[in-house]
C-alpha positions as CSV (number, residue, x, y, z in Angstrom):
1,M,14.0,-16.3,-4.4
2,L,12.3,-13.3,-5.1
3,N,10.1,-12.2,-1.7
4,I,8.7,-8.8,-1.7
5,R,7.3,-7.6,1.7
6,Q,6.4,-4.0,3.6
7,A,9.3,-2.5,5.4
8,T,10.1,-2.4,8.7
9,A,11.2,-0.1,11.4
10,E,14.5,-2.6,10.9
11,D,15.1,-2.4,7.7
12,V,16.2,1.4,8.1
13,P,19.6,0.6,7.8
14,T,19.7,-1.8,4.4
15,L,16.6,0.5,3.4
16,H,18.9,3.4,3.7
17,S,22.0,1.4,1.8
18,L,20.0,1.0,-0.7
19,I,18.6,5.1,-0.7
20,Q,21.9,6.1,-1.3
21,E,22.6,3.9,-4.0
22,M,20.0,5.7,-5.2
23,A,20.8,8.1,-4.8
24,E,24.0,8.0,-6.7
25,Y,22.8,6.2,-9.5
26,E,21.1,10.4,-10.0
27,H,24.1,11.8,-9.6
28,L,22.5,13.6,-6.7
29,P,23.6,14.2,-3.0
30,L,21.8,12.1,0.5
31,L,20.7,14.6,3.6
32,I,18.1,11.8,4.6
33,T,19.5,9.8,8.0
34,E,19.2,6.6,9.0
35,Q,17.2,8.4,12.7
36,I,14.5,11.0,10.1
37,L,13.5,7.7,7.7
38,T,13.2,5.7,11.1
39,N,11.2,8.8,13.2
40,D,9.1,9.9,9.6
41,G,8.0,5.8,8.6
42,F,8.2,4.0,11.2
43,G,6.1,6.5,14.0
44,V,2.5,6.8,14.5
45,Q,1.8,9.0,11.9
46,A,3.9,7.0,9.6
47,K,5.0,9.4,6.6
48,F,5.0,6.5,3.9
49,R,5.6,3.7,3.2
50,V,8.5,1.3,1.5
51,L,8.7,-2.0,-0.4
52,I,11.8,-5.1,0.4
53,A,12.7,-6.5,-2.4
54,E,14.9,-9.6,-0.7
55,F,16.9,-11.9,-3.6
56,G,17.7,-15.5,-2.5
57,G,17.5,-13.8,0.9
58,N,19.6,-10.4,0.1
59,P,18.3,-7.1,-0.2
60,A,17.6,-6.9,-4.3
61,G,15.8,-3.5,-4.4
62,Y,12.7,-1.3,-2.6
63,A,9.8,1.0,-3.9
64,F,10.2,3.5,-1.3
65,F,5.9,5.4,-1.8
66,F,3.2,7.9,-0.4
67,D,-0.1,8.4,-0.5
68,S,-1.6,11.8,-2.5
69,Y,-4.2,13.4,-3.3
70,P,-5.1,15.4,-7.6
71,T,-7.1,17.0,-7.2
72,F,-8.7,16.3,-10.1
73,Q,-8.5,12.8,-9.5
74,G,-8.4,11.9,-6.2
75,R,-6.4,9.3,-4.1
76,G,-3.7,8.5,-6.2
77,L,0.3,6.8,-4.6
78,F,2.6,8.7,-5.0
79,L,5.8,6.7,-6.4
80,E,9.2,8.3,-5.1
81,D,12.0,5.6,-5.2
82,L,11.7,2.4,-7.9
83,F,15.7,0.3,-6.8
84,A,16.7,-2.2,-8.0
85,R,20.4,-3.3,-6.7
86,P,22.4,-3.4,-11.2
87,E,23.5,-6.6,-9.8
88,F,19.7,-8.2,-10.0
89,R,18.0,-6.6,-12.4
90,K,18.0,-9.5,-15.2
91,N,15.4,-11.2,-11.9
92,K,12.6,-8.5,-13.0
93,I,13.1,-7.4,-9.0
94,G,12.4,-3.2,-10.0
95,R,8.6,-5.1,-12.4
96,A,7.9,-7.2,-9.4
97,L,8.3,-4.0,-7.2
98,F,5.7,-1.6,-9.6
99,S,4.0,-5.1,-9.7
100,R,3.5,-5.2,-6.2
101,V,2.2,-0.8,-5.9
102,A,0.0,-1.1,-8.5
103,A,-1.5,-3.7,-6.8
104,I,-2.2,-2.1,-3.6
105,A,-3.0,1.3,-5.2
106,I,-5.4,-1.0,-6.7
107,Q,-6.8,-2.3,-3.9
108,E,-6.9,1.0,-2.0
109,N,-8.9,2.3,-4.7
110,C,-6.1,4.9,-5.7
111,F,-6.7,6.5,-9.5
112,G,-3.4,5.1,-10.1
113,I,-0.1,5.7,-9.2
114,M,2.2,9.3,-10.1
115,L,6.1,9.5,-10.6
116,H,9.1,11.4,-11.9
117,V,11.6,9.7,-14.5
118,L,15.5,11.6,-15.0
119,D,15.2,13.1,-19.2
120,W,17.7,11.4,-18.9
121,N,16.9,7.8,-16.9
122,E,16.4,6.3,-20.8
123,M,15.9,2.8,-18.9
124,A,13.7,3.8,-16.3
125,I,11.5,6.0,-19.6
126,Q,11.6,2.5,-21.1
127,F,10.5,0.6,-17.9
128,Y,8.2,2.3,-17.6
129,K,6.9,2.8,-21.2
130,K,6.5,-0.8,-21.4
131,M,4.0,-0.3,-19.2
132,D,1.5,1.4,-20.9
133,A,2.8,4.1,-18.9
134,T,1.4,8.3,-19.9
135,F,3.9,11.0,-19.5
136,L,3.1,14.5,-18.7
137,D,5.3,15.9,-21.0
138,N,3.6,19.0,-20.7
139,W,3.3,19.7,-16.5
140,K,7.3,21.2,-15.1
141,T,8.3,19.8,-11.7
142,V,8.8,22.7,-9.6
143,C,10.9,23.2,-6.2
144,V,11.2,25.9,-4.0
145,K,13.7,24.6,-1.5
146,G,16.7,26.4,0.7
147,S,16.9,30.0,1.1
148,A,13.9,29.8,-1.5
149,L,11.5,28.3,0.8
150,R,12.9,30.6,3.7
151,S,12.6,33.9,1.9
152,V,8.9,33.1,1.2
153,A,8.2,31.8,3.9
154,H,9.0,35.4,5.8
155,S,8.1,37.4,2.8
156,G,4.8,37.8,5.4
157,D,2.3,37.3,2.0
158,Y,-0.3,35.5,4.2
């Protein structure tokens, strides 16, 4: 009943819908469009990969990931999103998607998988703890965007 497959450009409307559901769950605005997903994920130089989980023929979740290269460790994968629709979670959709991404990491000789978990998302924290994930509590995520990004870019300090 569970099928996990590589997403194609034809999956973009479904993927966009799944991303919208995750954004709502995480209380974050959705800024990405179907056109951007199509161009960036399914063009000549794809910037990300997506696995789609289907359960009983219905879209049940997705894993959204891309190559990373931490200089001290070498090639890895960065798992941006791992999402299972609530009605499918009892079927271990998230576990199956994560397992497939891990298999891809091993196949591609990656050191591991990096990801972020929101500090309030206890369900996700417990999910990764069950898999012996190492939490890097001494690291802080930093984001420079919007007016700060423009300010730095136009500062002329390069």
